[in-house]
N, C-alpha and C positions, 0 to 999 in steps of 0.2 A: 534870327540873326540878332547879335548884340549891337545896339546903337551906342556908339561912343560919343558922349557929350563933349562939345567943344569947350564949354565953360563949367568948371567945377561948381557944385552947389554945396558949400560947407555949412553945416548946421549943427546945432547942439544935439548930441546923441543921448538917448535915455540910458541910464546905467543898467548894466547886467550884474545882478547880485547873486552870489552863491551863499546859501545858508548851510553852515557846517557845525559840527559838535559831536559830543559823545552820544551813544545810543540812549534813547529814552529821555533825553534832556529837553525834548519838545520842539525840534526843528519843524517837523511836518505839522504839528498842531499850530505853530505860529503861522505857517503858510496857509493852513486851513482857515484860520481866522481872517487873514489878509484877503484871501480870495473867496471867502464865504463858501468853502466846499468842505467835504468830509472824506478825505482820502485815507486817513489813518486806519479807519475801521475796515477798509477793503484790503489792506496789506496783510500778508500771511505773518502770523506771529506778532502783529502790531508794529512791525518795523518796516521802514521804507527800503525797497530793494531795487528801485529803478531811478534813473535820473529823469526828472521831469522839469518842465519850464512853463511859466505862465506870465502874463502881463497884467499889471494892476494899475489903476489910476489912483493918484493921491493928491489931495489939496493941502498945501502947506498951511502953517498957521498965519502966513502972510496972505493967504487966499490964492496962491498961484497953483494952477493945475499942472501936475507932472505925471509922467509915465515911468514905471519901474518894471524891468524884466527880472523875474526871480527864477533861480535854479534851485531845486531841492535835491540834496545828495544824501545817500545813506550814511549812517553813523557807524555801522558795524565794521570792525577792523578789516574784514575780508574785502571791503569795497574801497580800499585805499586808492586803487587805480582810478575808480570812478570819481573819487573826491578830487584827485589831482586833475582830472579832465575838467571838472567843474570849476576849480580854482583857476585853471589855465584860460578858460574862455571868459571868465568873469572880470569885471572892473573893480568890484568891491565885495568884501566878504562880511557876513554877519556870523560871529562865533557865539553860538548859544551855549550857555553854562547854567546848570541848574543851581538855584539858590539853596537847595537841600544838600546837594552832593559836592559842589565845587568842581575844581579841575579834575578830570579823569583821563585814562590813557588815550582814548580817541580824541579827547579835546586837544591833547598835545600833538597827535598825529595830524589833526585838522590844521592846527597852528603851523606845523611844519610845511604842510601843503600850501598854506596861504603865503608863508615867507618865501617858499620856493617859487611861487608865481609872482612874487613881488608886488602884491596889490594891497591897498589900504584896507583896514578892517575895523568893525565896530563890535563891541562885546554887548550881548543881550543877556542880562542876568534874569533867567526865567523862573517861573513857579514861585513868585513872591507871595502868592495867595495860599501856599501850602503851609500846614502847621509847623513843619520842620524847616521852613525857610529861614535863613540867617544871612542877610546881605553883607554885614561886616565880615563875617567868617569867609564868605565867598570872595569878597574883595581881597582878603588876606591870602586866600588860596591862589588867586590870580597873580598877586605880587610875588608870592613864593616861587611861581613858575615863570617869572620875568615877563608877565603880561601887565605892563605899567599903565593903568587906566587913569583918566583925568580925576583930579582930586586926591590921588594916592601917589603923587610924585611922577606921573607920566602924562602922556598926551593922547592916549588911545580913547576915543569917545565910547561911552557906554550908556545903556538905558536899563532901568529895572522894569520888567514886564511880567504880565501874566498872559501867556499865549492863549490860555483857555478862556479867560474873561475879557481879554482885549486891553487890559490896563497897561498903559505905557506904550502901546503899539504905535499910535500916531506920532509920539515923540521919537520913536525909533525910526519911523519912515522919514521924519524931518531930518534926522542925522544922516540918513542915507543920501537924501537930496543934497545936503550940505557937502558931504564927502564927494559927491559926483561933481558939484560945482567947482570944488577945489581942484579936482582932477582935470577939469576943462575938457570933458569928453566931446569929441566932434566926429563927424563923418561926412562923406561926399555922397549925397543922394543920387547924383548923376553918374556915378561910377558903376561898372559892372559889379555885381554882388560878390563878396567874398565872406568867409566866416568859417565856422567849424561844425562838424557833425557831432551831436551829443548823444544820439542813440539810434540804433538800427534794429529792425526786426522783420520777420517774415509774417505778414498778415495772411492767414489762411484763405481769405476771400480776395484780397487785392494784390498780393505778391509782396515784393521787397519794398519796404518803406523805411524812411529815416527822418529824424528830427534834426533840423539845423538851426543855428543862430546866425543871423546876418550881422556881421560886425561892421561892414562898410558897403556902400552902394545900395542898389535896389534890385531885387530879384523879381523878374516879370514872367508872367505866363507866356509860353511859346519859346522860351530860351532853353538852352541845354546846360545842365549842371554836371560837374565832374568832381569826384573825390577818390583819389588813388586809382584803383582799377575799376571803380564803379562809375556808371554814368546814367543819367535819366533825362528825358524831355520833361520840361516843367509844364505838365498838363493838369495834373491834380495836385493842387497846393492848398493847404488848410492851415488855419491858425490853431492855437493850443486848445480851443474848444471844439475843433472839427469843422468850423465854418469855412466854406470855400473862399480863397483869396485870388485876386487877379495880380496883385503885386505885394511885395513885402520889403520894407526898408529897414533902417537902422535899429539894431537891438531886438528885432522881431524873431521869435521862434516860429518855425514853419515845418509842417510835415509834408513830405513829398512822396508820392506813390509812383512806382514804375522803374525802379533802379534795375540795371542789368544784373547786379549782385548787391548784397547788403554792404554798404560802405562801412569802413572801420570807424568805430566810435573814437572820437578825439581827433580824427583826421581833418585837415582843412578842405574846404571846397572852393570851387571857383566856377564862373560862368564862361563858356566858350561860344564861338561864333555859330556853330551848327553841328549836326550829327557827325559829319566827317572829321571835324576838328576834335570832337569829343573822343572818337575812336582812336585818333592818333595819340592823344594825351594818355588815354587809358592803356594803350598798347605799350607805350614807353614806361609807364608805371609798372606794368606787368613784367617787362624785361628786367627792370631794376629789382623787383621782388624775387625773381627767379635766381638772380645772381647772389642774393642773400640766402643761400641754401642752408638749411638747418644743420647744425653741428651733429655729427654722428658719434655717439659714445661707444666705447669698447666695453662698457659694463652691460650686464644683462638688463634688458629694457622692458619696462611695463608699459604697454600701449594703453592709452586712455582716449576714449571718444567722448566728447562733451556735446550735449544737446541742451539748449536753454531757450527761454522765451524771448530774451533780448540779448544784444551783444554785450551790454554792460555787465550782465550776470556772468557771461563767459570770462570777462576780465576778472571778476571776483574769484571764480573757480581757479583760474590760472594763477592768481595771487596765492591761493592756498597751496597749489601744487609747487610753486616756487619756494614756499617755506619748508618743503620736505627736502632734507639733505641726507645723503647717504653715499658712502664710498663703495657700496656693493651693488646698488641698482640705479638705473637712470629712468626717469619718467618722461615719456614722449607723448605729446598730444598729437594723435594721428589725424584727428579732424575735430573741428569745433564749429558748430553751426547752430542757427536758430531753427526751431520747428520740432515736431514730434519725433520720437524714436521709432525708426522704421525697420522693416526686415532687411533692407539694404545696409543699414548701420550694423546690424548683427552679423551679416555676412562679411562685412569689411574687417571685423575684429576676430572672427571665428578661427582663423589660422593660429592664433596664439592663445593658449589656455589661460594665461595670466591677464589677458586683456579685461578692461573694465569699461562699461558704458555708464556714464553719469548723466542723469537728467535733472534739470532744475525747472520747476514750474511747467513741465511739458508732459503730455500723455505718452503712454507706450502703446503703439498700435497692436491689435490682437495678433496679427501675423508675426510681428516682431517678438512678442512674448512667447508664442508657440515655438518659433525657430530657435530662440535663445534657450528654451528648455531642452530642445533636441540636441543642440550643439554644445550645451554646457557653458554658455556665455553669461556672465554676471551683469545684471542690469539693476541699478539702484537709482531711485528718483527722490527728490527732496523739494520742499517749498520754503525751508528756513535755512539760511546760510550756515549758522553755527552747528546745526545738526549734520549738515554735509561735511563741515570741517572736521568734526570729531570722527565721523565714519571714514572719511578719506584717509586720515592719518593712520587709523587702525588697519584699513584695507591694504595700504602700501607696506606697512610694517609686517603684516602677515605674509606678504609676497616677497619680502626680503630674504634671500638665501642665507642660511646660517654660515658663519665663518669659523673654520677650525684653525686654531692657532697652536703651534708647537711651542710650549714653554719649557726650556731646559731646566733641569733640577740639579745637575752636577757635571763633573768631568772625571772620567776614569781612564787611567793609563794601563794598557795591557802589558803584563810582564812575561807571561809564559803560555804556550799552547800545550795542554796535556794530551788531548786526543780530539779527533774529528771523525764523526760517523755520519755519512750523508750530509744533512744540513745542520747537524747539532755539534756544537763546539764546546769543549770543556776547557776553561781558561782560568788563569790567575791574573788578578789585577790589583790596583791600588787606588783608593779614593784621593784625588788631588784637591777636589773642592765639591761642596754640596753633598748629595746623597743619590743612591740608586735603589730602586724598589723592585720587588718581584712582579713579573708580568708587565714590566714597563717596556715601552718601545725605546730603541736607541738608534742614534745616528753613528755610523762607523766612519771615523775620520783618519785620513793618512796625509800628513804634512798639510793640514788645514783644508784638505779637499775631501768632501763626502764621497765615499766609495760605495755606500749602500746603507741599508737599515736592517735591524734585527729585533728580536724579542727576548727578554730575560725569562728563561724557563725555571731557573733554580739559583738560589744564593746560599752560600755556606761561609761561615766564619767560625774558627776554632772547632771545626768538624761538626757543627750544628747547622741545620737548615734555619734560615731567618727570612723575615719579610723585607728587611731593609738594611742597608749598610751605609753608615755615615762617616766612618773613618777607618784607616788602616788597610792592610792587605786582606784579600778574601778570594774564594773560589766562586765560579759561576758557570752556568750552562746557558749558552746563547744560541738561538735558532736563527740562522741566516744563510743565504746562498752565496754570500761573499767570502772569499778566502782571506782570513784574518792573519795578521802577523804581529809578533811582539813589537812594541813601539807604537802601534796604532792606539787611537783614543776612542772611547765610547762616550757619547753625549746622551745621557738618558733624558727623556722629555715627557711631559704630560700634555695631552690634547685638550685644549679648552675650547668649548663651543660657545659662540656668542651671536 
């Protein structure tokens, strides 16, 4: 049961900081230095592909001990949704920009996410220890993109750092604390906990798990947590290092095990009185979700089943799918879940030969592989997002049906019917515009209404067989089942396949 406090306990809340920027500009290296870990080497391709959170202690230059919660977000373009989620839950952003490269495309995307979230940010000019580092040039690059830093005509705080060596990092942390003080972040520790889910996954040994950030209140063991259609008793609660917790308060990232289903990343969570209350809340959420039935397209549909290691990666894959635009096919995600690719997944898509199963950082079970070979189902797995992006675009284009377009080349008026034998008509006509060619298909028009189609079998002008007529009167042989009359028009056309 949730105990409702009679008196609010408003206290200063530690800042939640999101680290953003272009790929390879050193976001994860910065966090590695701050938390004294080495996550970068464990990531496929050397790029971060999951949202993670940690809490660090920092003593300011005035000797005051502070706590900061950091979120690490991927820089690759495909992870835009994940970045938006990070910026949405955060209080402050650190925009990392390489002193070698300056502002890059994902720098601007990250900036747009920060502005959309409406949070203050600090620029960290990183890699100042590199031979190619040029701080003045990087500052100019920032100004060119309307990032007006202090000392350059603006008021955005900045720090020059080396995430690898740690140079300037204490000063950066001081700026974060200062920004947090200016924002006057507070929370009520006596209130029931609320916050956001930042990641969810299926743990093979422990079941559905999720990472949450507590934005207000205190989450205690024995309570019930609800997020959308997912619910869980708070029995197994851990901090970012995996250490068991009995309670978690303001700005604390916590992992909770035992959800009824994996909660949606980015969704808010709240605490309810008991299991019965949790069931009522999740049932109402389920009813709302069912009313938002997916739009059914009239276009040919390519079904795609996504399996990934975590929900954030599913966001990234769906981001890539949303970039695919076509007026000939529609892409429909028939299922998206975390966990390995199973025989059941293959069975679910086997009815449609165009279906694709896409896996990211997940294994393919042996039974699934064998069944896919028998049923002709395509399975492709990846561990690096840009490789998946390139393949996905090619795979969808290969499944796009060709479009045949009839391009008119002229307009012919029929003047006389010389003879008709079965479906072959000998006619006289005049070119009114364009041209007509041998073996070309024609639309037969009567008073602007198409009455049928035919094929040009022969063309004659001045008693000679020709390949094409571009002007004047001529004779022709047309094969068609339609009864043709003088005054009808022929519209010759070429078929263009695209």
